[in-house]
N, C-alpha and C positions, 0 to 999 in steps of 0.2 A: 307442167312445169314443176308442179310438188314434190311429184317423184324425183323430177331429176335433182332437185334442191337436196334433198333426204337425198342421192344417194354421191349428189357432193360433201357435203357435210360430214358422212360416215365415211369416204373417200379418205377424204382431209382427217381426221382424229384417227382414221388407223396409218396414214403417212407418222402424223407424228407421235403413235404410240412407237412406229418401226425405227422410224431416224432422229425423233426429240426426247424421247425421253431417257433418261441417267441414271441406273442407280443413285448414282452419289449426288444427282440433281431432284433428286425426290423428297427428302427431308424439305428442301428449302424452299421447294413446292408448295410444297402440304402443308408446312408454314404460311405461307404466304396466302392460298387461296384460306388458311383457315380468318385470318386476319378480315376479310369481309361475310365471313356467317354470322348473318341474325345482319348485318352487316354494321356487328360489332365496334371497327375501328373507325367508322363513320361518323356514328352515335356519339364515342366515346371525345372524338376532337369538337362534333357539334356542342357536346353537353361544355369544354372547355373554352369553347368560344362566346356559347351567354354568361357563362363566370368571365370572363375578359371583359371588361366592358368596351374598352377598344373596339373588341371586331361579336359587340351583342347579334351587329345587323346583320352581318354574315352567318356567323350561329342560329338566328331566328330564318333565311332563306335555307338554309343548310338543313336545317329537320323538317319545312314545306316542303323542299326538293325530295327530302327521305320517307314522306309522309303521300306526295303526291305517287311517286314513285314507286312507292307499295303496294298503293291503294290499283294501279296503272295495271302494274305486274304480277302483283301475289293475290287480290282478291278478284280483278275482272281476270285479262290475260289468261295464267295460268288456268284458271277453271274452266272459261270460255272454252280454250284449243286443248288440251288438255291433251299434250305429245307425252308420250312414257320416255324415257332415259335412255341414252343414246347405247349406254353398255344393256341395254334391255331388249333390244331390238338390231345388235352389231353379236355374235358371239364371239366373233375374235378380238374385241375389244374388251378390254378390263381395266374397269376402273378403281383409281387408286383408295377414291373415297365412297363412302354410302350416301344416298342423296333418296328423298323419301314422298318428296312433292313429283308435281309436274314438270318437263323440262322446259317446256316455252314459254317465257325470253328467263332470259339468267337476270335472280333476283340479285345476285353477288355484282351484276354486272350493271344493274339499275340503281342499285342504292351508290356503289362506285365513282359510278359516271355525274351521277343528282350532285354526289358531295361535293364532290374532284372540283366539279366547271364551276360551281361555286364560289370555292376554296381560288382556284386559279383567275376568275373577270375578278374576284372584290379582295383582294388580298394582296403583299407585294408578292413581286416572282419568284423568289427566295423562299416562300410559304408557299402559292401555289400547283407549283412546275413543281415538285415532288410530291405532292399529291396528285396529278391528273400524271405524274408515270408510275406512280404508287398503285392508281388504277385503271390504269388499261394491265401491267402487271398481277392483275386482282384478277381483272375477266379473260386476258390469255389460261390464266392458272387451271381455269375452268377445262378448258378445250383441254390440257396438262392429262389433266388427274382425270381426261375421261366421262366427265359428269355431262356437259351438256355439247351441244352442235355448234358449229359458228355461227351458221344462222339463230340460236338463241343470245348468244352472246351478240351480237348484233345490234338485235332490233331490245336486248333488254339495255345495252349500250342507247341506244336512238331514244327508249324512250327518259332512259334520264335524265340526260340532256336536253331534250322536247321537258319535261321535269325542271329542272333546275330555269331553262330561257323564260317558259310561264312564271315560274314564282319570281324571281329578278327584275319582268319587266313588269308583276305587277306590284311590287317593293317600289318601283322608280317611279313608276304609274299614283300609287298612295301619294310617296313624300311628295310628290310635286304637285299633288292636290294639297293638301296640306300647309304647304308655305304659300298657296294662291290667297 
C-alpha cells in the first residue's frame, strides 16, 4: 500500500510539472508559497488579532492551533517518518524552491489550515473565507513547486484541521466552565 501511494504521489507531481506549470505562473506561485514559510502570514495575522481586542479570542485560538500543529508536524511526525523530499527521489522532478527538512507532513499545509480554519469558524465570512482560500492555495503551491508529495499536503492539512478543532473545542469548554 505504501509503495502504491508513493508511486501515485510521484505520478501526480510529474503530471503537475508537465501540464500545470507555466513560466508566467511561477513567480505568482513562488510568492504564494513564500507566504507560508515558517507560517509567516499566519503568525502575522495571529499577532494582529491578538492586538485587536475584538478578535483576541480568535488570535489566541490561532496561536494555540499553530503551536499544536507545529509540535505534531515539525517536532513529532517529520522526525518520526523522515520521508525524503520528492525531488530527491524522482529524478525527472525539478523543484522550484529548496527545502531542507523532511517532507512528511507539510508544515506549510499544517499551519495554513490550522490558522485559517480558526479564522473561518470564528470570524465573519468576509475575513474567514478568503483566509481559507489562501490556505488551500498555499497547500497546492507546495505541489506546484515540487517540494511535497500530495499525501504530505493532505496529511499536513489534516493535522492542521485537527489542531484547530481541538483548540476551539478546548476554548469553548473552558469558557463554558468559567460561566458556570
